[in-house]
MMTF fields as JSON, N, C-alpha, C and O atoms, coordinates in Angstrom:
{
  "mmtfVersion": "1.0.0",
  "mmtfProducer": "UNKNOWN",
  "numBonds": 231,
  "numAtoms": 232,
  "numGroups": 58,
  "numChains": 1,
  "numModels": 1,
  "chainsPerModel": [1],
  "groupsPerChain": [58],
  "chainIdList": ["A"],
  "bondAtomList": [4, 2, 8, 6, 12, 10, 16, 14, 20, 18, 24, 22, 28, 26, 32, 30, 36, 34, 40, 38, 44, 42, 48, 46, 52, 50, 56, 54, 60, 58, 64, 62, 68, 66, 72, 70, 76, 74, 80, 78, 84, 82, 88, 86, 92, 90, 96, 94, 100, 98, 104, 102, 108, 106, 112, 110, 116, 114, 120, 118, 124, 122, 128, 126, 132, 130, 136, 134, 140, 138, 144, 142, 148, 146, 152, 150, 156, 154, 160, 158, 164, 162, 168, 166, 172, 170, 176, 174, 180, 178, 184, 182, 188, 186, 192, 190, 196, 194, 200, 198, 204, 202, 208, 206, 212, 210, 216, 214, 220, 218, 224, 222, 228, 226],
  "bondOrderList": [1, 1, 1, 1, 1, 1, 1, 1, 1, 1, 1, 1, 1, 1, 1, 1, 1, 1, 1, 1, 1, 1, 1, 1, 1, 1, 1, 1, 1, 1, 1, 1, 1, 1, 1, 1, 1, 1, 1, 1, 1, 1, 1, 1, 1, 1, 1, 1, 1, 1, 1, 1, 1, 1, 1, 1, 1],
  "groupList": [{"groupName": "MET", "atomNameList": ["N", "CA", "C", "O"], "elementList": ["N", "C", "C", "O"], "formalChargeList": [0, 0, 0, 0], "bondAtomList": [1, 0, 2, 1, 3, 2], "bondOrderList": [1, 1, 2], "singleLetterCode": "M", "chemCompType": "L-PEPTIDE LINKING"}, {"groupName": "VAL", "atomNameList": ["N", "CA", "C", "O"], "elementList": ["N", "C", "C", "O"], "formalChargeList": [0, 0, 0, 0], "bondAtomList": [1, 0, 2, 1, 3, 2], "bondOrderList": [1, 1, 2], "singleLetterCode": "V", "chemCompType": "L-PEPTIDE LINKING"}, {"groupName": "ASN", "atomNameList": ["N", "CA", "C", "O"], "elementList": ["N", "C", "C", "O"], "formalChargeList": [0, 0, 0, 0], "bondAtomList": [1, 0, 2, 1, 3, 2], "bondOrderList": [1, 1, 2], "singleLetterCode": "N", "chemCompType": "L-PEPTIDE LINKING"}, {"groupName": "ILE", "atomNameList": ["N", "CA", "C", "O"], "elementList": ["N", "C", "C", "O"], "formalChargeList": [0, 0, 0, 0], "bondAtomList": [1, 0, 2, 1, 3, 2], "bondOrderList": [1, 1, 2], "singleLetterCode": "I", "chemCompType": "L-PEPTIDE LINKING"}, {"groupName": "LEU", "atomNameList": ["N", "CA", "C", "O"], "elementList": ["N", "C", "C", "O"], "formalChargeList": [0, 0, 0, 0], "bondAtomList": [1, 0, 2, 1, 3, 2], "bondOrderList": [1, 1, 2], "singleLetterCode": "L", "chemCompType": "L-PEPTIDE LINKING"}, {"groupName": "GLY", "atomNameList": ["N", "CA", "C", "O"], "elementList": ["N", "C", "C", "O"], "formalChargeList": [0, 0, 0, 0], "bondAtomList": [1, 0, 2, 1, 3, 2], "bondOrderList": [1, 1, 2], "singleLetterCode": "G", "chemCompType": "PEPTIDE LINKING"}, {"groupName": "TYR", "atomNameList": ["N", "CA", "C", "O"], "elementList": ["N", "C", "C", "O"], "formalChargeList": [0, 0, 0, 0], "bondAtomList": [1, 0, 2, 1, 3, 2], "bondOrderList": [1, 1, 2], "singleLetterCode": "Y", "chemCompType": "L-PEPTIDE LINKING"}, {"groupName": "SER", "atomNameList": ["N", "CA", "C", "O"], "elementList": ["N", "C", "C", "O"], "formalChargeList": [0, 0, 0, 0], "bondAtomList": [1, 0, 2, 1, 3, 2], "bondOrderList": [1, 1, 2], "singleLetterCode": "S", "chemCompType": "L-PEPTIDE LINKING"}, {"groupName": "ALA", "atomNameList": ["N", "CA", "C", "O"], "elementList": ["N", "C", "C", "O"], "formalChargeList": [0, 0, 0, 0], "bondAtomList": [1, 0, 2, 1, 3, 2], "bondOrderList": [1, 1, 2], "singleLetterCode": "A", "chemCompType": "L-PEPTIDE LINKING"}, {"groupName": "TRP", "atomNameList": ["N", "CA", "C", "O"], "elementList": ["N", "C", "C", "O"], "formalChargeList": [0, 0, 0, 0], "bondAtomList": [1, 0, 2, 1, 3, 2], "bondOrderList": [1, 1, 2], "singleLetterCode": "W", "chemCompType": "L-PEPTIDE LINKING"}, {"groupName": "ARG", "atomNameList": ["N", "CA", "C", "O"], "elementList": ["N", "C", "C", "O"], "formalChargeList": [0, 0, 0, 0], "bondAtomList": [1, 0, 2, 1, 3, 2], "bondOrderList": [1, 1, 2], "singleLetterCode": "R", "chemCompType": "L-PEPTIDE LINKING"}, {"groupName": "PHE", "atomNameList": ["N", "CA", "C", "O"], "elementList": ["N", "C", "C", "O"], "formalChargeList": [0, 0, 0, 0], "bondAtomList": [1, 0, 2, 1, 3, 2], "bondOrderList": [1, 1, 2], "singleLetterCode": "F", "chemCompType": "L-PEPTIDE LINKING"}, {"groupName": "LYS", "atomNameList": ["N", "CA", "C", "O"], "elementList": ["N", "C", "C", "O"], "formalChargeList": [0, 0, 0, 0], "bondAtomList": [1, 0, 2, 1, 3, 2], "bondOrderList": [1, 1, 2], "singleLetterCode": "K", "chemCompType": "L-PEPTIDE LINKING"}, {"groupName": "GLN", "atomNameList": ["N", "CA", "C", "O"], "elementList": ["N", "C", "C", "O"], "formalChargeList": [0, 0, 0, 0], "bondAtomList": [1, 0, 2, 1, 3, 2], "bondOrderList": [1, 1, 2], "singleLetterCode": "Q", "chemCompType": "L-PEPTIDE LINKING"}, {"groupName": "CYS", "atomNameList": ["N", "CA", "C", "O"], "elementList": ["N", "C", "C", "O"], "formalChargeList": [0, 0, 0, 0], "bondAtomList": [1, 0, 2, 1, 3, 2], "bondOrderList": [1, 1, 2], "singleLetterCode": "C", "chemCompType": "L-PEPTIDE LINKING"}, {"groupName": "PRO", "atomNameList": ["N", "CA", "C", "O"], "elementList": ["N", "C", "C", "O"], "formalChargeList": [0, 0, 0, 0], "bondAtomList": [1, 0, 2, 1, 3, 2], "bondOrderList": [1, 1, 2], "singleLetterCode": "P", "chemCompType": "L-PEPTIDE LINKING"}, {"groupName": "THR", "atomNameList": ["N", "CA", "C", "O"], "elementList": ["N", "C", "C", "O"], "formalChargeList": [0, 0, 0, 0], "bondAtomList": [1, 0, 2, 1, 3, 2], "bondOrderList": [1, 1, 2], "singleLetterCode": "T", "chemCompType": "L-PEPTIDE LINKING"}, {"groupName": "HIS", "atomNameList": ["N", "CA", "C", "O"], "elementList": ["N", "C", "C", "O"], "formalChargeList": [0, 0, 0, 0], "bondAtomList": [1, 0, 2, 1, 3, 2], "bondOrderList": [1, 1, 2], "singleLetterCode": "H", "chemCompType": "L-PEPTIDE LINKING"}],
  "groupTypeList": [0, 1, 2, 3, 3, 3, 4, 4, 1, 3, 4, 5, 6, 7, 8, 9, 1, 4, 1, 10, 11, 4, 10, 12, 7, 10, 13, 5, 8, 14, 8, 5, 14, 7, 7, 7, 12, 7, 14, 15, 5, 14, 8, 1, 7, 16, 1, 2, 12, 5, 17, 8, 12, 0, 12, 12, 7, 1],
  "groupIdList": [1, 2, 3, 4, 5, 6, 7, 8, 9, 10, 11, 12, 13, 14, 15, 16, 17, 18, 19, 20, 21, 22, 23, 24, 25, 26, 27, 28, 29, 30, 31, 32, 33, 34, 35, 36, 37, 38, 39, 40, 41, 42, 43, 44, 45, 46, 47, 48, 49, 50, 51, 52, 53, 54, 55, 56, 57, 58],
  "secStructList": [7, 2, 2, 2, 2, 2, 2, 2, 2, 2, 2, 2, 2, 2, 2, 2, 2, 2, 2, 2, 2, 2, 2, 2, 6, 6, 1, 7, 6, 6, 6, 6, 7, 6, 6, 6, 6, 6, 7, 6, 6, 2, 2, 2, 2, 2, 2, 2, 2, 2, 2, 2, 2, 2, 2, 2, 2, 7],
  "xCoordList": [64.562, 66.384, 66.648, 67.781, 65.586, 66.479, 66.914, 68.052, 66.39, 66.839, 68.472, 69.141, 68.851, 69.837, 71.146, 72.32, 70.499, 71.494, 71.743, 72.793, 70.595, 71.038, 71.757, 72.442, 71.602, 72.245, 73.969, 74.794, 74.309, 75.477, 76.21, 77.395, 75.255, 76.069, 76.509, 77.605, 75.527, 75.907, 77.239, 78.091, 77.057, 78.504, 79.695, 80.713, 79.62, 80.848, 81.114, 82.232, 80.419, 81.078, 81.355, 82.569, 80.91, 81.074, 82.446, 83.237, 83.032, 84.571, 85.292, 86.416, 84.794, 85.615, 86.021, 86.862, 85.599, 85.646, 86.451, 87.542, 85.998, 87.135, 88.656, 89.542, 88.898, 89.976, 90.498, 91.491, 90.065, 90.547, 91.079, 92.296, 90.023, 90.406, 91.905, 92.946, 91.806, 93.109, 94.411, 95.46, 94.407, 95.511, 96.08, 97.304, 95.106, 95.364, 96.054, 97.026, 95.093, 95.992, 96.906, 97.38, 97.402, 98.781, 100.191, 101.342, 99.468, 100.632, 100.646, 101.537, 99.898, 99.717, 99.1, 98.847, 98.874, 97.252, 97.79, 97.0, 99.094, 98.793, 99.189, 98.734, 100.128, 100.096, 98.959, 98.86, 98.155, 96.948, 95.795, 94.722, 96.114, 95.269, 94.749, 95.511, 93.932, 93.842, 94.377, 94.847, 94.31, 94.669, 95.935, 95.986, 96.652, 98.107, 98.91, 99.791, 98.847, 99.702, 98.803, 99.298, 97.752, 96.498, 96.303, 96.086, 96.393, 95.508, 96.023, 97.216, 95.196, 95.914, 96.227, 96.802, 96.031, 96.371, 97.346, 98.205, 97.723, 98.88, 99.933, 101.09, 99.49, 100.554, 101.15, 102.179, 100.587, 100.774, 101.708, 102.701, 101.315, 101.913, 103.274, 104.183, 103.418, 104.665, 105.733, 106.91, 105.371, 105.773, 106.441, 107.531, 105.376, 105.698, 107.002, 107.684, 106.669, 107.857, 109.387, 110.47, 109.234, 110.425, 111.023, 112.19, 110.061, 110.721, 110.929, 111.376, 110.589, 110.911, 112.514, 113.386, 112.689, 113.918, 115.079, 116.017, 114.763, 115.356, 116.192, 117.384, 115.27, 115.166, 116.218, 116.818, 116.315, 117.059, 118.331, 119.267, 118.492, 119.831, 120.619, 121.796, 119.851, 120.93, 121.257, 121.922],
  "yCoordList": [123.607, 124.762, 123.985, 123.548, 123.818, 123.141, 122.08, 121.742, 121.375, 119.869, 119.512, 118.5, 120.699, 120.539, 121.33, 120.962, 122.525, 122.67, 121.189, 120.563, 120.722, 119.292, 118.25, 117.545, 118.166, 117.458, 117.871, 116.973, 119.101, 119.597, 119.671, 119.378, 120.145, 119.784, 118.156, 117.874, 117.126, 115.801, 115.153, 114.373, 115.821, 115.683, 116.142, 115.45, 117.402, 117.756, 117.555, 117.873, 117.182, 116.426, 115.188, 115.193, 114.264, 113.134, 113.393, 112.585, 114.307, 114.791, 114.953, 114.456, 115.885, 116.096, 114.78, 115.062, 113.951, 112.88, 111.907, 111.45, 111.65, 110.827, 111.199, 110.355, 113.02, 113.385, 113.023, 112.301, 113.348, 112.912, 111.831, 111.659, 110.739, 109.245, 109.443, 109.582, 109.426, 109.087, 109.737, 109.103, 111.16, 111.421, 110.966, 111.026, 110.304, 109.288, 108.361, 107.968, 107.701, 106.337, 106.171, 105.076, 107.606, 107.65, 107.486, 107.19, 107.877, 107.899, 106.799, 106.724, 105.705, 104.506, 104.471, 105.486, 103.127, 103.022, 103.896, 104.712, 103.787, 104.513, 105.892, 106.69, 106.3, 107.484, 108.665, 109.755, 107.931, 108.584, 108.48, 108.829, 107.811, 107.966, 108.954, 109.249, 109.376, 110.568, 110.6, 111.589, 109.328, 108.876, 107.937, 106.978, 108.081, 107.081, 107.315, 106.471, 107.856, 107.844, 106.833, 105.896, 107.139, 106.543, 105.313, 104.28, 105.405, 103.493, 102.571, 102.408, 101.522, 100.232, 99.481, 98.431, 99.662, 99.005, 99.547, 98.763, 100.895, 101.455, 100.922, 100.624, 100.842, 101.275, 99.544, 99.22, 98.612, 97.059, 97.104, 96.393, 97.852, 97.387, 98.132, 97.67, 98.948, 99.783, 98.819, 98.681, 98.377, 97.727, 95.776, 95.25, 95.234, 94.518, 94.572, 93.806, 95.931, 96.414, 96.719, 96.186, 97.278, 97.01, 95.747, 95.402, 95.125, 93.538, 92.67, 91.526, 93.251, 92.772, 93.25, 92.493, 94.481, 95.117, 94.178, 93.7, 94.004, 93.572, 92.13, 92.021, 91.325, 89.909, 89.724, 88.7, 91.09, 90.902, 91.565, 91.336, 92.468, 92.672, 91.193, 90.861, 90.853, 89.926, 88.43, 87.472],
  "zCoordList": [76.512, 76.616, 78.157, 78.359, 79.242, 80.699, 79.958, 80.284, 79.006, 79.184, 78.344, 78.551, 77.338, 76.922, 78.056, 78.101, 78.929, 80.276, 80.945, 80.803, 81.707, 82.019, 81.683, 82.425, 80.613, 79.546, 79.371, 79.205, 79.422, 79.338, 80.796, 80.954, 81.933, 83.203, 83.441, 83.927, 83.041, 83.032, 82.292, 82.716, 80.967, 80.182, 80.75, 80.768, 81.269, 81.756, 83.317, 83.724, 83.993, 85.207, 84.506, 84.307, 84.09, 83.548, 83.053, 83.539, 82.194, 81.628, 82.32, 82.253, 83.438, 84.521, 85.854, 86.707, 85.861, 86.766, 85.679, 86.02, 84.596, 83.859, 83.58, 83.452, 83.477, 83.354, 84.98, 85.056, 85.87, 87.305, 87.265, 87.339, 87.113, 86.997, 86.303, 86.945, 85.039, 84.177, 84.733, 84.621, 85.42, 86.076, 87.116, 87.232, 88.277, 89.396, 89.304, 89.95, 87.777, 87.635, 86.918, 86.617, 86.422, 85.746, 86.767, 86.448, 88.424, 89.367, 89.927, 90.773, 89.79, 90.159, 91.595, 92.243, 92.04, 92.78, 94.012, 94.485, 94.578, 95.919, 95.865, 96.685, 94.824, 94.457, 94.438, 95.002, 93.524, 93.767, 94.222, 93.729, 95.527, 96.681, 97.6, 98.52, 97.573, 98.772, 99.929, 100.492, 100.384, 101.817, 101.707, 102.476, 101.077, 100.745, 102.142, 102.305, 102.728, 104.188, 105.251, 105.877, 105.288, 106.524, 105.909, 106.542, 104.327, 103.928, 104.275, 104.021, 105.072, 105.402, 104.152, 104.441, 102.656, 101.487, 101.188, 100.786, 101.197, 100.787, 101.946, 101.648, 103.119, 104.386, 104.001, 104.594, 103.155, 103.164, 101.722, 101.566, 100.936, 99.769, 99.772, 99.083, 100.303, 100.711, 101.793, 101.462, 102.694, 103.435, 102.496, 102.722, 101.576, 100.95, 99.297, 98.616, 99.4, 98.207, 99.211, 98.97, 99.86, 100.804, 100.986, 100.802, 101.368, 101.865, 100.737, 100.826, 99.665, 98.096, 98.339, 98.766, 98.023, 97.931, 98.52, 97.882, 100.065, 101.045, 100.241, 99.95, 100.075, 99.375, 98.323, 97.996, 97.818, 96.531, 96.779, 96.014, 97.894, 97.824, 98.933, 99.075, 99.288, 100.767, 99.598, 99.993]
}
């Protein structure tokens, strides 16, 4: 009986993590990041996107 409960807890947690990952991946790399405002990687990608837009408009 205890084995079944442990198995259900593990499967439930795995499903929850998978659903959370899929929801965040749909938002994009930086939108899904919990620290998107302070993340150095996200800040660099935002600058590069703005720089690319400026090049196209010139």
